[in-house]
N, C-alpha and C positions, 0 to 999 in steps of 0.2 A: 732740457730740450734733447733729445738724440740730433745724431748729424742728419739723419733722414730726417726729422722734420725740420732740421736748418736748410737742408737743402732745397726740401718740396715750400718754405716759405721765400727763399731767395728767388726761387724759380717761379712763383706765383708774383712777386711784384716785379720782375724782370718782362715777364710776358704783360702787365698791366701795364707800364711805361712802354712797351713797344710798341702796344696797341696805342696808347697816347700819342705817342711820336707820328703815326701814321696816319691817325685820325686829324691832324691840323690839314691835312691834304683835300680832305673831304669837302665837295661843293666847290674848288676853285678851278681854275681853267689852265692847261698846259704855261700859260706865261705867268699868270702867278705864282706858282709851285717854281718858279726857275727864276722869279724875280731877287736881285741882291739889294735889301733895303738897309742895310747898315755898310758902314766904311769900307769892313772887313769881307764883303759880297754873300755874305752869310743868306741862306735862302733855304726855303721849306725842302726841294727834292736833293739839293746836295746833305743837307743834314740827315735824309733818309739814306744817301750812296754812302755818305759817310759811317755811319752805324752799320750798314751793312758788311762794310771792307772789315772794321775792326771787329766786327763779329765772327766774319770768316777765319779770322785768323788767331784771333783769342781761345774761340772754342772748336777749333781744327787744328792747326798746325801746332800749337802749345802743347795739345794734348797726344799729338801724333797720328791725327784723324783731320787730314787736309781737305778742306772744300773739294768735292770731285768738278770742279769747272773753272774757268777763267773769272778771274774777281778785276773787273777794269779799274783800273789807277791803283795796284798793287804791284809793286816789284821797282827792282834798281832802276829803270829806265823809264818810271813813270816822273811825270811833271810835277812840282809843286804843288800842292794842294788841289789835285787833281781828284782827290776822293773829296772835297768839297763842294763839287758842282757837276750838275748834268751834261754832258757833250750834245751838239745838236744832232748825232747820230744815237743818243742812247734817250729812247722816249719815256716815259714817265710809266708805261706799261712794263716796259723792260726791266726796270728800274725795281719796282713793286712784285715782279715775278723774282727777279732775283732775290730780293730781301725775303721772300716766302721760303724760298730754297734754302737759303743760308739759314735763316731760324730753322727750318726745321732740321736741318743739318746739326744747328749749336743744341737745339733740343734732343736729339738723339745723343750727342756727346753727354748732356746732364743728364739723362735718364740712364746712360748705360755705366756711367763713373759714379764711384764714392766719392763724396765729396771731401774724402783726403787723397784722393789723387793725384799724385804727380805728375807737374809739365814745367815746360821750360820754353818761356819768353824769348825768343830770340832778339827781337827788337831792343827788349831789356838788357843786351849783353848775355842772352844767356841765363837769365835769375831764374832759379827754383823757383816755382810757385805749387799751388794745391787749386783744384779746381772751386776751393771755398773762395778763397782769395778772385779768382777771377770771376765767379757767379757776382762779389762783391762790387771789385772793378768795374763789370758791365754794367751792374744797377746804377753805380754813381754815375759812369760815362752816358749811360742813356738817359737817366734824369738829367743830366746837366744839358742836353741836345732837346731833349725835350722841352724844357724850360726856354733854351733859344728860341725853338721853333713857337711856342705861347705868345712870346714876342713878335716875331715876323709875323706871325697870322694875326695878330691884334692891329699891326702895321699895315695889312694888306684890306682888312675888309672890316677891322673893328672886333671882329667875332673873337669871343673869350670861352674856354671851358676847361674840365680838366682832361677828356677823352676826345669829346666831339665838342664844336661851338656851342654854346649854351647849356650845356649839361649839368652844368653846378655852378653858373655863374649868373646871373642876368646880364644879358643883351646891352652894349653900349646904347646912350642915348643921352637923355638930360639927366637923370639920374649920375650917370658919372660923368657928365660933361661941367655939375653942380661939384661934385666931390672932385674932380681934377683942377679945377678954379680954384676953390678951396687950399689944396695941396700947393698949388702955384703961389698963393699969396702969401702961406705962411713961408715958404721956400726964400720968397722976395725978402721978408724981413731980414733975412742969413747973407744977403748979397753984396 
């Protein structure tokens, strides 16, 4: 596989993963996309905001191509975990618009640079990296958070699926209820 093929493959999977994460918001109310459903407060819009912020940094500043605009929740004065939730002043539409602009900037960086292009990650104490490393890192980061989003979405309304609810998994209902009860029964044997 050539470097160009490797870059194109990683970029394709990155696009698919970001589509999957954003798709978890489909059909949900403003309230539901903000709901913290686990003890750490993880919520769908917060996951989108977080990935937006890290994408802006990794494909911007790391390669000397800073995102041309403010990134909320980034900077030395940002409160802890500010990137993991949407404030009352941040609308869903505004954050999704920022998501699209940051990803367009990231795509431009990916398209402009060779896979072995050098960069430096300030928040990794200036560690030198390549575009290949950042593509791989961001693919892992994005898929990790898409998995979180899968679980949060299922907790909200029972919807499951790869990119959109129901696109590759049957909807919840009696079949899943029986399956879950079987798993619970098996687990109880080890309690």
